[in-house]
C-alpha positions as CSV (number, residue, x, y, z in Angstrom):
1,M,-39.7,-3.5,15.7
2,Y,-40.3,-4.3,12.0
3,F,-43.3,-2.1,11.9
4,F,-41.3,0.9,13.1
5,Y,-38.4,0.0,10.8
6,N,-40.7,-0.1,7.7
7,A,-42.4,3.1,8.7
8,A,-39.0,4.8,9.0
9,L,-37.8,3.2,5.7
10,V,-40.9,4.5,3.9
11,L,-40.4,8.0,5.4
12,A,-36.7,8.0,4.5
13,F,-37.5,6.9,0.9
14,V,-40.1,9.6,0.4
15,L,-38.0,12.4,1.8
16,S,-34.9,11.3,-0.2
17,T,-36.7,10.9,-3.5
18,P,-35.8,14.4,-4.8
19,Y,-32.1,13.6,-4.1
20,W,-32.3,10.3,-6.0
21,L,-34.1,11.9,-8.9
22,Y,-31.5,14.6,-9.0
23,K,-28.7,12.0,-9.1
24,M,-30.5,10.1,-11.9
25,L,-31.2,13.1,-14.1
26,R,-27.9,15.0,-13.4
27,H,-25.4,12.1,-13.3
28,G,-27.3,9.1,-14.5
29,K,-26.7,7.3,-11.2
30,Y,-29.1,4.6,-9.9
31,R,-31.1,4.7,-13.2
32,A,-29.7,1.4,-14.3
33,G,-31.6,-1.5,-12.9
34,L,-34.3,0.6,-11.3
35,A,-37.1,-1.9,-12.2
36,E,-35.0,-4.7,-10.7
37,R,-34.4,-2.8,-7.5
38,L,-38.2,-2.3,-7.2
39,G,-38.8,-6.1,-7.5
40,R,-39.1,-6.9,-11.2
41,V,-37.2,-10.1,-11.7
42,P,-35.5,-9.8,-15.1
43,E,-36.6,-12.4,-17.7
44,R,-33.0,-13.4,-18.3
45,V,-32.8,-14.6,-14.7
46,R,-36.2,-16.3,-14.8
47,S,-35.5,-18.1,-18.0
48,A,-32.1,-19.5,-17.1
49,Q,-31.9,-23.2,-16.2
50,P,-33.1,-23.2,-12.5
51,G,-31.4,-26.3,-11.3
52,D,-32.3,-28.2,-8.1
53,V,-30.5,-25.9,-5.7
54,C,-30.0,-22.1,-5.8
55,V,-27.4,-20.1,-4.0
56,W,-28.0,-16.3,-3.9
57,I,-24.8,-14.3,-3.2
58,H,-25.0,-10.6,-2.7
59,A,-21.9,-8.5,-3.4
60,V,-22.4,-4.8,-3.1
61,S,-19.7,-3.4,-5.6
62,V,-16.5,-4.2,-7.5
63,G,-14.5,-5.1,-4.4
64,E,-17.0,-7.6,-3.1
65,V,-17.5,-9.1,-6.6
66,L,-13.8,-9.7,-6.9
67,A,-13.7,-11.2,-3.3
68,I,-16.4,-13.7,-4.1
69,S,-15.3,-14.7,-7.5
70,Q,-13.1,-17.6,-6.4
71,L,-15.8,-18.6,-3.9
72,V,-18.3,-18.9,-6.7
73,S,-15.8,-21.2,-8.6
74,E,-15.4,-23.4,-5.6
75,L,-19.2,-23.7,-4.9
76,R,-19.8,-24.7,-8.5
77,K,-17.7,-27.8,-7.8
78,V,-19.8,-28.9,-4.8
79,E,-20.5,-32.6,-5.0
80,G,-23.9,-34.1,-5.0
81,G,-25.5,-31.7,-7.5
82,K,-23.9,-28.5,-8.6
83,P,-26.0,-25.5,-7.4
84,R,-27.1,-22.7,-9.6
85,I,-25.4,-19.5,-8.3
86,V,-26.9,-16.1,-8.8
87,V,-25.3,-12.9,-7.8
88,S,-26.8,-9.5,-6.9
89,T,-25.0,-6.2,-6.7
90,T,-25.9,-2.7,-5.6
91,T,-23.6,-0.5,-7.8
92,T,-23.5,-0.4,-11.6
93,T,-19.8,-1.0,-11.7
94,G,-20.2,-4.1,-9.6
95,Q,-23.1,-5.2,-11.8
96,N,-21.0,-4.9,-15.0
97,L,-18.1,-6.8,-13.5
98,A,-20.4,-9.5,-12.1
99,R,-22.1,-10.0,-15.5
100,E,-18.7,-10.4,-17.1
101,K,-17.6,-13.0,-14.6
102,F,-20.7,-15.0,-13.9
103,G,-22.9,-14.4,-16.9
104,A,-25.8,-11.9,-17.3
105,E,-28.4,-14.6,-16.8
106,N,-27.1,-15.1,-13.3
107,V,-26.7,-11.4,-12.2
108,F,-29.2,-8.7,-11.2
109,Y,-29.6,-5.7,-9.0
110,F,-30.3,-6.2,-5.3
111,P,-33.9,-5.2,-4.4
112,L,-34.7,-2.4,-2.1
113,D,-35.4,-3.5,1.5
114,F,-39.2,-3.5,1.1
115,G,-41.2,-6.7,1.3
116,F,-42.9,-6.1,-2.1
117,C,-39.5,-5.8,-3.7
118,I,-38.0,-8.9,-2.1
119,R,-40.8,-11.4,-2.4
120,P,-40.8,-11.7,-6.3
121,Y,-37.1,-12.8,-6.1
122,M,-37.7,-15.3,-3.3
123,R,-40.6,-16.8,-5.3
124,A,-38.6,-16.9,-8.6
125,L,-35.3,-18.2,-7.2
126,R,-36.3,-20.2,-4.1
127,P,-32.8,-20.1,-2.7
128,K,-31.6,-22.8,-0.4
129,L,-28.7,-20.6,0.7
130,V,-28.4,-16.8,0.8
131,V,-24.9,-15.4,1.2
132,M,-24.2,-11.8,2.1
133,A,-20.7,-10.4,1.6
134,E,-19.2,-8.4,4.4
135,T,-21.8,-6.4,6.4
136,E,-25.1,-6.2,4.6
137,F,-27.6,-6.4,7.4
138,W,-30.9,-5.6,5.7
139,P,-33.7,-6.4,8.2
140,N,-36.5,-7.2,5.8
141,F,-34.4,-9.1,3.4
142,L,-32.8,-11.3,6.1
143,R,-36.2,-12.1,7.6
144,K,-37.8,-12.9,4.2
145,A,-34.9,-15.2,3.4
146,K,-35.4,-17.1,6.6
147,R,-39.1,-17.3,6.1
148,C,-38.6,-18.7,2.6
149,G,-36.6,-21.6,4.1
150,A,-33.1,-20.4,3.1
151,Q,-30.0,-20.7,5.3
152,V,-28.4,-17.3,5.7
153,V,-24.7,-16.7,5.9
154,V,-22.6,-13.6,6.1
155,V,-19.1,-14.2,4.6
156,N,-16.0,-12.1,4.8
157,A,-17.8,-10.4,7.7
158,R,-16.3,-7.3,9.2
159,I,-17.4,-4.5,11.5
160,S,-15.5,-1.3,10.6
161,D,-14.3,1.3,13.2
162,R,-16.8,3.8,11.7
163,S,-19.9,1.6,11.9
164,L,-19.2,0.0,15.3
165,P,-20.5,2.9,17.4
166,G,-23.8,3.0,15.5
167,Y,-24.2,-0.8,15.8
168,R,-23.6,-0.5,19.5
169,R,-26.3,2.1,19.9
170,W,-28.9,-0.1,18.2
171,K,-27.7,-3.4,19.7
172,G,-31.1,-4.2,21.2
173,L,-32.8,-4.0,17.8
174,L,-29.9,-5.3,15.8
175,A,-29.6,-8.5,17.8
176,R,-33.1,-9.5,16.6
177,V,-32.1,-8.9,13.0
178,L,-29.0,-11.0,13.4
179,Q,-31.0,-13.9,14.7
180,N,-31.9,-14.5,11.1
181,V,-28.3,-15.3,10.2
182,D,-27.3,-18.9,10.6
183,L,-23.6,-18.4,10.3
184,F,-21.1,-15.5,10.3
185,L,-17.7,-16.2,8.8
186,A,-15.6,-13.3,10.1
187,Q,-12.4,-11.9,8.6
188,S,-10.5,-11.8,11.9
189,E,-10.8,-12.5,15.7
190,E,-11.4,-8.8,16.2
191,D,-14.4,-8.9,13.8
192,K,-15.7,-12.0,15.6
193,R,-15.5,-10.1,18.9
194,R,-17.3,-7.1,17.5
195,L,-20.1,-9.3,15.9
196,V,-20.8,-10.9,19.2
197,E,-20.7,-7.5,20.9
198,I,-23.4,-6.1,18.6
199,G,-25.7,-9.1,19.1
200,A,-24.6,-12.1,17.1
201,A,-24.9,-15.4,18.9
202,P,-21.3,-16.5,19.7
203,E,-21.9,-20.1,18.6
204,R,-22.8,-18.8,15.1
205,V,-19.6,-16.8,14.6
206,Q,-16.4,-18.4,13.1
207,V,-13.2,-16.9,11.7
208,S,-12.4,-17.9,8.2
209,G,-10.1,-15.1,7.1
210,N,-10.3,-12.5,4.4
211,L,-11.5,-13.6,0.9
212,K,-9.7,-10.6,-0.7
213,F,-6.3,-12.3,-0.1
214,D,-7.4,-15.0,-2.5
215,V,-8.4,-12.8,-5.4
216,K,-6.5,-13.8,-8.5
217,P,-4.0,-11.4,-10.1
218,P,-5.8,-9.2,-12.7
219,E,-5.8,-10.2,-16.3
220,K,-3.4,-8.0,-18.2
221,Q,-5.1,-5.2,-20.1
222,P,-3.7,-4.1,-23.6
223,I,-3.1,-0.6,-22.2
224,V,-0.4,-1.9,-19.9
225,E,1.9,-3.0,-22.6
226,R,1.1,0.1,-24.6
227,L,2.1,2.4,-21.8
228,R,5.1,0.3,-20.9
229,S,6.4,0.3,-24.4
230,A,6.0,4.1,-24.7
231,I,7.7,4.7,-21.4
232,D,10.6,2.4,-22.2
233,R,11.1,3.9,-25.7
234,S,11.2,7.5,-24.4
235,G,13.3,6.8,-21.3
236,G,10.4,7.8,-19.1
237,G,10.0,7.0,-15.4
238,P,9.9,6.4,-12.6
239,V,6.2,5.7,-12.6
240,I,3.9,6.5,-9.8
241,V,0.4,5.0,-9.9
242,A,-2.1,6.7,-7.6
243,G,-5.2,4.5,-7.5
244,S,-8.8,5.0,-6.1
245,T,-8.3,8.6,-5.2
246,V,-11.1,10.6,-3.6
247,E,-11.9,14.3,-3.5
248,T,-9.0,16.6,-2.3
249,E,-6.4,13.8,-2.6
250,E,-5.6,14.7,-6.2
251,F,-4.4,18.2,-5.0
252,L,-2.1,16.5,-2.5
253,I,-0.7,14.0,-5.0
254,L,-0.3,16.6,-7.8
255,A,1.5,19.0,-5.4
256,A,3.9,16.2,-4.4
257,F,4.4,15.2,-8.1
258,Q,5.3,18.7,-9.1
259,S,8.1,18.7,-6.6
260,I,9.2,15.2,-7.7
261,L,9.5,16.5,-11.3
262,L,12.2,18.9,-10.2
263,K,14.5,15.9,-9.5
264,H,12.9,13.3,-11.8
265,K,12.1,15.3,-15.0
266,S,10.9,12.1,-16.8
267,A,8.6,10.9,-14.0
268,V,5.1,9.6,-14.9
269,L,2.0,9.9,-12.8
270,I,-1.0,7.7,-13.5
271,L,-4.0,8.9,-11.6
272,A,-7.1,6.8,-11.2
273,P,-10.1,8.5,-9.4
274,R,-12.3,6.1,-7.4
275,H,-15.6,7.3,-8.8
276,P,-16.3,7.7,-12.5
277,E,-18.5,10.7,-12.0
278,R,-15.5,12.6,-10.9
279,F,-13.4,12.0,-14.0
280,E,-14.3,15.4,-15.6
281,K,-13.6,17.3,-12.4
282,V,-10.3,15.6,-11.9
283,W,-9.4,16.3,-15.5
284,E,-10.0,20.0,-14.9
285,T,-7.8,19.8,-11.8
286,L,-5.0,18.2,-13.8
287,R,-5.2,20.8,-16.6
288,A,-5.1,23.6,-14.0
289,S,-1.9,22.2,-12.4
290,G,0.4,23.2,-15.2
291,I,1.6,19.6,-15.6
292,R,1.6,18.0,-19.0
293,T,-1.5,15.9,-18.9
294,V,-3.3,13.3,-21.1
295,R,-6.5,11.2,-20.7
296,R,-6.6,7.5,-21.1
297,S,-9.9,7.8,-23.1
298,T,-8.3,10.0,-25.7
299,L,-4.9,8.4,-26.1
300,G,-3.9,8.4,-29.8
301,N,-0.9,6.7,-31.4
302,D,1.5,9.2,-29.9
303,V,1.4,8.4,-26.2
304,P,3.1,11.0,-23.9
305,S,5.4,9.0,-21.7
306,R,7.7,11.3,-19.7
307,G,7.1,14.2,-17.4
308,V,3.4,13.6,-17.7
309,A,0.3,12.9,-15.6
310,V,-2.1,10.4,-17.1
311,L,-5.8,10.4,-16.1
312,L,-7.0,6.8,-16.0
313,D,-10.6,7.6,-16.9
314,S,-11.6,4.0,-17.5
315,I,-13.2,1.2,-15.7
316,G,-11.5,-2.1,-14.9
317,E,-7.9,-1.2,-15.8
318,L,-6.5,0.1,-12.6
319,S,-5.7,-3.3,-11.0
320,S,-3.5,-4.3,-14.0
321,I,-2.0,-0.8,-14.4
322,Y,-0.3,-1.3,-10.9
323,E,2.1,-3.5,-12.7
324,L,3.7,-0.4,-14.2
325,A,4.3,1.3,-10.9
326,D,7.7,1.9,-9.2
327,V,5.6,3.2,-6.3
328,A,1.9,2.8,-5.8
329,I,-0.2,5.2,-3.8
330,V,-3.5,3.7,-2.6
331,G,-6.1,6.4,-2.2
332,G,-8.9,7.1,0.2
333,S,-6.3,7.0,2.9
334,L,-4.7,10.5,2.6
335,V,-8.0,12.0,3.8
336,P,-10.5,10.5,6.3
337,M,-12.3,8.1,3.9
338,G,-11.0,4.8,5.3
339,G,-8.7,3.7,2.5
340,H,-8.9,1.2,-0.4
341,N,-7.5,-2.1,-1.3
342,V,-3.7,-2.4,-1.0
343,L,-3.7,-6.0,-2.2
344,E,-3.9,-5.1,-5.9
345,P,-0.4,-3.5,-6.0
346,A,0.8,-6.2,-3.6
347,H,0.0,-8.8,-6.3
348,F,2.8,-7.3,-8.4
349,G,5.3,-6.8,-5.5
350,K,5.1,-3.0,-5.7
351,A,6.2,-0.6,-3.0
352,I,3.0,0.8,-1.5
353,V,2.3,4.1,0.2
354,V,-0.8,4.9,2.1
355,G,-2.0,7.7,4.4
356,P,-3.1,7.4,8.0
357,H,-6.8,6.8,7.3
358,T,-7.0,3.0,6.5
359,Y,-9.8,1.9,8.9
360,N,-11.8,0.2,6.1
361,F,-9.0,-2.3,5.7
362,R,-7.9,-2.3,9.4
363,D,-6.8,-6.0,9.6
364,I,-5.1,-6.1,6.2
365,I,-3.2,-2.9,7.0
366,A,-2.3,-4.3,10.5
367,I,-0.7,-7.4,8.9
368,F,1.3,-5.2,6.4
369,H,2.4,-3.0,9.2
370,S,3.6,-5.9,11.4
371,E,5.7,-7.2,8.5
372,K,7.0,-3.7,7.6
373,A,5.5,-4.2,4.1
374,I,4.0,-0.7,3.6
375,A,5.1,2.9,3.8
376,V,2.8,5.4,5.6
377,A,2.5,9.1,5.3
378,R,1.2,9.7,8.8
379,A,0.3,13.4,8.8
380,K,-3.3,13.9,9.9
381,A,-3.6,17.5,8.7
382,E,-3.9,18.0,5.0
383,S,-1.6,21.0,5.3
384,S,1.2,18.7,6.4
385,M,0.3,15.7,4.2
386,K,1.7,17.2,1.0
387,A,5.2,17.5,2.5
388,E,5.1,14.1,4.1
389,L,3.8,12.4,1.0
390,Q,6.5,14.0,-1.0
391,E,9.1,12.8,1.5
392,R,7.9,9.2,1.4
393,L,7.8,9.2,-2.4
394,E,11.2,10.7,-2.8
395,E,12.7,8.3,-0.3
396,L,11.4,5.4,-2.3
397,L,12.2,6.8,-5.7
398,A,15.8,7.5,-4.7
399,N,16.4,4.0,-3.4
400,K,15.7,1.1,-5.8
401,Q,16.7,-1.5,-3.2
402,L,14.3,-0.1,-0.6
403,R,11.5,-0.2,-3.2
404,G,12.3,-3.8,-4.0
405,Q,12.4,-4.9,-0.4
406,L,9.1,-3.2,0.4
407,G,7.4,-4.7,-2.6
408,A,8.8,-8.2,-1.9
409,K,7.4,-8.0,1.6
410,A,4.0,-6.9,0.4
411,H,3.9,-9.8,-2.0
412,S,5.0,-12.2,0.7
413,V,2.3,-11.0,3.1
414,L,-0.3,-11.5,0.4
415,Q,0.8,-15.1,-0.2
416,S,1.0,-16.0,3.5
417,Q,-2.6,-15.0,4.1
418,R,-4.3,-17.1,1.4
419,G,-6.8,-19.8,2.2
420,A,-10.0,-18.0,3.3
421,T,-11.9,-19.1,0.1
422,A,-11.3,-22.8,0.8
423,R,-12.4,-22.5,4.4
424,T,-15.5,-20.4,3.4
425,A,-16.5,-22.8,0.6
426,A,-16.2,-25.8,3.0
427,A,-18.5,-24.2,5.5
428,L,-21.1,-23.3,2.8
429,A,-20.9,-26.8,1.2
430,K,-21.7,-28.2,4.6
431,L,-24.8,-26.1,4.8
432,L,-25.8,-27.3,1.4
433,G,-25.5,-30.8,2.5
434,A,-22.5,-31.8,0.5
435,Q,-20.3,-34.5,1.9
């Protein structure tokens, strides 16, 4: 099986090379950390104090880095010899955040799934425990980790609606890959069922909850008070924060906002695209809309603060910007992209609006639905979404009590689901041999 997998991997790598080169040259993507991805262990990682025990945690991007941040803190308290914890990421944004949180000497880019890329890291780090966040099932990596004597755990494990059919098709092969995992800590009973269905041994699957519920509230960024002060001074508002938007969603949100401005002439829209490479394109969309617009990156002393759309073209500020919202729209859900994290605005007790496409956060959204803690624009067709989104927003903006109730329920749901980090840390400490 591994022979055919590696042959397919090499073929895919060769055929896709022009695409990756184009992305590197045109957008600068994937250029950062290329040597590390190809197996060169950075000197900063080699030269750091190795310690007696190493735990390697892989967190793909920003969301996973945030999810494991509390877990890293808990593992550093393990009795009987504090382990050295190193963290790998796939994306550049995840890498930058991980270096900020855990120290550059403990953070590197995850190697490509070729033996020659993985072996140098295994030799340099000699991990006793390898922890994969969510659903990173890389066949060669998992096999090499086991052969090097590491215990392998998948934490915050989930199987999305989108990936499940593919996993089912390849169950026979996937079951062999999953044999290399000693323990799966699933987000929910449904994820546990799905893991067993695709080939995980039932006795190796436990439910520990979702780590994302335990993420600490974001640190307040200076821009928050700056915008709040400007809005308060000018009598601006209400404020709509549309976070993590993806392509075509901006058109829907701007169309709804234009209608809202007819009733709320001082309304403010703060728009934060999901992907930094889209900032310029979204800026052009904003300028073409006829709405007064401003970019976060060019804000001067005079901050427009009423009847305006603000493009949040920055990294790491969105989660704290939600504090300004009267209503928060969480993107990726108005079109079929699976949705993004609703817990960030829930931290601040904000009224949250999503679309019907939330399968990436299936269990979280289900809990919010069950507690009536979220508003949904349910139109599946984009042609109908603008009107329904506008309706949901106007309903909430016209009723302060309704907004308050929805936000309070969202915050209550968040608080009630905490505890996954402690359960996950206890399971990992046991594998490390701590008492």
